[in-house]
C-alpha positions, 0 to 999 in steps of 0.5 A: 529532540532533534527531528532527524533522529526519529522522523526518518526511522518512524516513516521507514517503519511505517512503510515496511509492514504495509509492503510486506503484508500487501506486496511481499506476501503475494510473491511468497505465497505464489512461490510457495505453491498457492493457487493464483485465485486463493493467493489474490483473494486472501492477500486482498483481504489483508487490505481490510484493516486499512479500509476500516481504520477510520472506525477505531482512529478516534480511540487511538486519540482517546486511549493512551498517548500516540507515543505509546501506540507507536512503540506498542504496535512496533513491538507487536509487529516485531514479534509477529515477523519473528513468529512468521519466520518460525511458523512458516509451513514447508510444503514439498517441492512437488506441491509447490511445483503443482500450485497445489498448496492449499490455504489450510497450510497457511492458516497460521501465516495468514493469522499473523499477517492479519495481526501485522496488518491491524497493528500497522494500520493502528501504527499509521494513525498514531504516527501521523498524529504524533508527527503533528503533535511533536513538531511546530507547524514550520517544522511540519512543512520542512519535514513532510518531504523527508517523511515521504522520502523515507516511506518510499525508501521503505518501499524499495527495501520491502519490495526490492531488497527483501525480495532480492534477498529471498530470491538469492536464498531460494537459488542458493539453498534450493528450499523456497520456504526456508529462504522466506523464513530466513528473509522474514527473520532478517526483517524481524531483527531489523524492525526490532532494532528500529523499535528499540531505537524509538523506545528511547529516541522518540520525544515526549511532547507535553501535548501528546496526552491521553484524553481519557478522564477529560471533559469529554464523556464517552457519550459525547465522543460517540456523538461526535464520531457519528456526526462525522459520518452523517456530515460526510454523506451529506456533502455535495456530490458525495455519490459522484465522489464515492464512485471516483474514490472507488473506481478511478484506480480500477485498472491498476487495482486489478493489474498490481495484484497480478503483476508479480505473479505474471513476472514470476510465472514461467513462459509456458504459463503465460508469464515472463519467467523471471527469478525472484531476485530479478522481480525485486530489481525490476518491480521493487527497485526500478518500478518504485523509483519510476513511481516516485518520480511520477509522483514528484512530477505529478505534484509539480504539475498539479501545483501549476495547473490546479486539480481541474486541469490536471484531472484528464492528463492524469487520468490518461497517464494512469490508464494508457500505460497499462497497454505495456502489460498487454504487450508483455503478455502477448509477446513475452519478451526476454530482454530485461531492459525492455521488461524493465522499461515497460514496468517503469512506464506503467509505474511512472504513469500510475505515480503521475496519475495518482496525484489527481486522486490524492488531491481530490481526496483533500479537496472533498475532505474540506470542511468542519471535520476535515481530518475525520473525513480525510480518514474516511476517504482513505478508507474508500481508497483502500477498499478500491484496491481491496475488492478488485484484488480479491477476484483478480487471481480467479479471473486470471486463472479463468482467462489467462494473462493476455485476456486478463490484461485486455480486461484491465484496458477495458476497465480504463473506460470506467476511470474515464467515466468517473472522471467525467462525473467530477465537479471541481473548483478550477482554482483548487490546488494551484500554487498561489 
């Protein structure tokens, strides 16, 4: 089967549910009147499946084929998107305007987001494993850029196109809940079409087989599973590594959770008063494009300098652009070019600075259990975004946007501290 027939759509499908669960949900709940504190807490908790997915990743490898898991999870997510569209609550305009929509209104919505989150995390495990099984090593290298590109395109679609559609529908219909119901229904239809395509077009490699009934007993599997954890925590400099994984992105973890609410909130509440569709353009399109360019340039720089020399330029790139939001909160400009430039600067810096983080995860995972240890590292990566995000809304409600973004700048000192702690091989990451 020609890889061009399934790799682009597979990684486009991998990104859509992640961005809907973790990013679009923030805008939707904010626009539907949920308080900032509750919104940040409950959408922050939606990160949990990506935090704990290493706990069940071995079982995806053991039970059924990777192809089966991919298609099954896509069917489940298509159904969840459709149910979200039909069960979304419709709080009154007065409740929405007063930010008085209680969490109890959204219980069904949150449950369906949780189902989608667990299905998406499982889909990630299966898709990445399937990619390695269905392609020869040479093709894996050839298509790694293609998969990354289509994952980024799913980000633009999820955070840009869908948000613009929702914003235009909000303005045209004057009914925010109905606008989001239609947007989710459009998403369900698109995702169902992708699922149907994969049902018939995903290849069936002979190496993609269930390991149940093989030589490995259940006891042996659990012993190996436990061994991966023990060896991880016995690694040299493990506590410094864990501190880096959990705290390097602390400023961005707080900032990104409140970025969209800040762009959406009216000037009277300290925000910038953008419409939903403009947020889709400014953050979901311009911001994602800048993030992508920053990531590409970060990869080029890291291959020339190596990880050790990259650490400090990239740590500064991750932290200093956060000042742009201090400026935006303090002066509340209305010029769209200026606002877009500030968002692009922050996202470019984050994309460039994030490269060192990902490279360090690869560096620390080296060894006998490389795949399992990398999976554990990505769990800490998700946890690093989840925990600050859960409290970001309550903090912003308590101190306002100006002081909130000032606090983000203070968190930059934490990034500096954990970077100082690292011990890295000077040759690692350099292109030979």
